[in-house]
C-alpha positions as CSV (number, residue, x, y, z in Angstrom):
1,X,-105.6,-61.8,42.8
2,X,-105.8,-59.0,45.4
3,X,-102.1,-58.2,44.8
4,X,-102.7,-57.7,41.1
5,X,-105.6,-55.3,41.7
6,X,-103.5,-53.3,44.1
7,X,-100.6,-53.3,41.6
8,X,-102.9,-52.0,38.9
9,X,-104.2,-49.3,41.2
10,X,-100.7,-48.1,41.9
11,X,-99.8,-48.2,38.3
12,X,-102.8,-46.0,37.5
13,X,-101.9,-43.6,40.3
14,X,-98.3,-43.5,39.1
15,X,-99.3,-42.6,35.5
16,X,-101.8,-40.1,36.8
17,X,-99.1,-38.4,38.9
18,X,-96.7,-38.4,35.9
19,X,-99.4,-36.9,33.7
20,X,-100.3,-34.2,36.1
21,X,-96.7,-33.5,37.2
22,X,-95.9,-31.0,34.3
23,X,-99.1,-29.2,34.8
24,X,-98.3,-28.7,38.5
25,X,-94.7,-27.7,37.7
26,X,-95.9,-24.8,35.4
27,X,-98.5,-23.7,38.0
28,X,-95.7,-23.2,40.6
29,X,-94.7,-20.0,38.9
30,X,-91.6,-18.6,37.2
31,X,-89.5,-18.3,40.3
32,X,-89.1,-22.1,40.8
33,X,-88.4,-22.7,37.1
34,X,-85.9,-19.8,36.9
35,X,-83.9,-21.0,39.9
36,X,-84.0,-24.6,38.8
37,X,-85.5,-25.7,42.1
38,X,-88.6,-27.2,40.6
39,X,-86.6,-30.2,39.6
40,X,-85.6,-30.8,43.2
41,X,-89.2,-30.5,44.4
42,X,-90.5,-32.9,41.8
43,X,-87.6,-35.3,42.6
44,X,-88.4,-35.3,46.3
45,X,-92.1,-35.8,45.7
46,X,-91.4,-38.7,43.4
47,X,-88.9,-40.2,45.9
48,X,-91.5,-40.0,48.7
49,X,-94.1,-41.5,46.5
50,X,-92.0,-44.4,45.4
51,X,-90.9,-45.0,49.1
52,X,-94.5,-45.1,50.2
53,X,-95.4,-47.5,47.4
54,X,-92.4,-49.8,48.2
55,X,-93.4,-49.8,51.9
56,X,-97.0,-50.7,51.1
57,X,-96.0,-53.5,48.7
58,X,-93.6,-54.9,51.4
59,X,-96.3,-54.6,54.0
60,X,-98.9,-56.4,51.8
61,X,-96.4,-59.3,51.2
62,X,-95.8,-59.7,54.9
63,X,-99.6,-59.7,55.6
64,X,-100.2,-62.2,52.8
65,X,-97.5,-64.5,54.3
66,X,-99.1,-64.2,57.7
67,X,-102.5,-65.0,56.3
68,X,-101.2,-68.1,54.6
69,X,-99.4,-69.1,57.8
70,X,-102.7,-68.7,59.8
71,X,-104.6,-70.7,57.3
72,X,-102.1,-73.5,57.4
73,X,-102.3,-73.5,61.2
74,X,-106.1,-73.8,61.1
75,X,-105.9,-76.6,58.5
76,X,-103.4,-78.5,60.6
77,X,-105.6,-78.3,63.8
78,X,-108.7,-79.6,61.9
Protein backbone atom coordinates (compact mmCIF):
# COMPACT_ATOMS: atom_id res chain seq x y z
CA UNK A 1 0.00 0.00 0.00
CA UNK A 2 2.91 2.33 0.75
CA UNK A 3 4.22 1.83 -2.78
CA UNK A 4 0.95 3.06 -4.28
CA UNK A 5 0.91 6.14 -2.06
CA UNK A 6 4.44 6.93 -3.18
CA UNK A 7 3.51 6.36 -6.81
CA UNK A 8 0.50 8.69 -6.50
CA UNK A 9 2.74 11.33 -4.91
CA UNK A 10 5.21 11.13 -7.80
CA UNK A 11 2.41 11.32 -10.36
CA UNK A 12 1.06 14.46 -8.70
CA UNK A 13 4.54 15.99 -8.64
CA UNK A 14 5.06 15.08 -12.30
CA UNK A 15 1.80 16.69 -13.40
CA UNK A 16 2.57 19.72 -11.27
CA UNK A 17 5.97 20.05 -12.92
CA UNK A 18 4.45 19.69 -16.37
CA UNK A 19 1.80 22.27 -15.51
CA UNK A 20 4.36 24.80 -14.25
CA UNK A 21 6.95 24.09 -16.94
CA UNK A 22 5.51 26.45 -19.60
CA UNK A 23 5.11 29.20 -17.01
CA UNK A 24 8.77 28.88 -16.03
CA UNK A 25 9.90 28.74 -19.66
CA UNK A 26 8.25 32.07 -20.45
CA UNK A 27 9.67 33.64 -17.32
CA UNK A 28 13.20 32.79 -18.50
CA UNK A 29 13.10 35.69 -20.95
CA UNK A 30 13.33 36.16 -24.67
CA UNK A 31 16.99 35.26 -24.94
CA UNK A 32 16.51 31.59 -24.12
CA UNK A 33 13.49 31.29 -26.41
CA UNK A 34 15.14 33.14 -29.28
CA UNK A 35 18.23 30.96 -29.25
CA UNK A 36 16.22 27.75 -28.79
CA UNK A 37 18.15 26.76 -25.70
CA UNK A 38 15.10 26.70 -23.46
CA UNK A 39 14.18 23.32 -24.94
CA UNK A 40 17.58 21.97 -23.92
CA UNK A 41 17.19 23.32 -20.40
CA UNK A 42 13.72 21.82 -20.01
CA UNK A 43 14.95 18.52 -21.45
CA UNK A 44 17.85 18.31 -19.01
CA UNK A 45 15.61 19.15 -16.06
CA UNK A 46 13.09 16.48 -17.09
CA UNK A 47 15.87 13.94 -17.61
CA UNK A 48 17.24 14.62 -14.13
CA UNK A 49 13.76 14.45 -12.62
CA UNK A 50 12.96 11.10 -14.26
CA UNK A 51 16.38 9.75 -13.28
CA UNK A 52 15.81 10.65 -9.64
CA UNK A 53 12.31 9.16 -9.70
CA UNK A 54 13.60 5.92 -11.26
CA UNK A 55 16.36 5.74 -8.65
CA UNK A 56 13.90 6.24 -5.79
CA UNK A 57 11.52 3.60 -7.15
CA UNK A 58 14.39 1.11 -7.51
CA UNK A 59 15.60 1.91 -4.00
CA UNK A 60 12.11 1.44 -2.57
CA UNK A 61 11.78 -1.95 -4.25
CA UNK A 62 15.11 -3.07 -2.81
CA UNK A 63 14.12 -1.90 0.67
CA UNK A 64 10.77 -3.67 0.43
CA UNK A 65 12.55 -6.85 -0.62
CA UNK A 66 14.92 -6.58 2.36
CA UNK A 67 12.02 -5.91 4.74
CA UNK A 68 10.24 -9.04 3.52
CA UNK A 69 13.46 -11.03 3.87
CA UNK A 70 13.94 -9.80 7.45
CA UNK A 71 10.33 -10.61 8.32
CA UNK A 72 10.71 -14.11 6.87
CA UNK A 73 13.89 -14.65 8.90
CA UNK A 74 12.14 -13.55 12.12
CA UNK A 75 9.20 -15.86 11.42
CA UNK A 76 11.56 -18.76 10.74
CA UNK A 77 13.36 -18.26 14.07
CA UNK A 78 10.11 -18.15 16.07
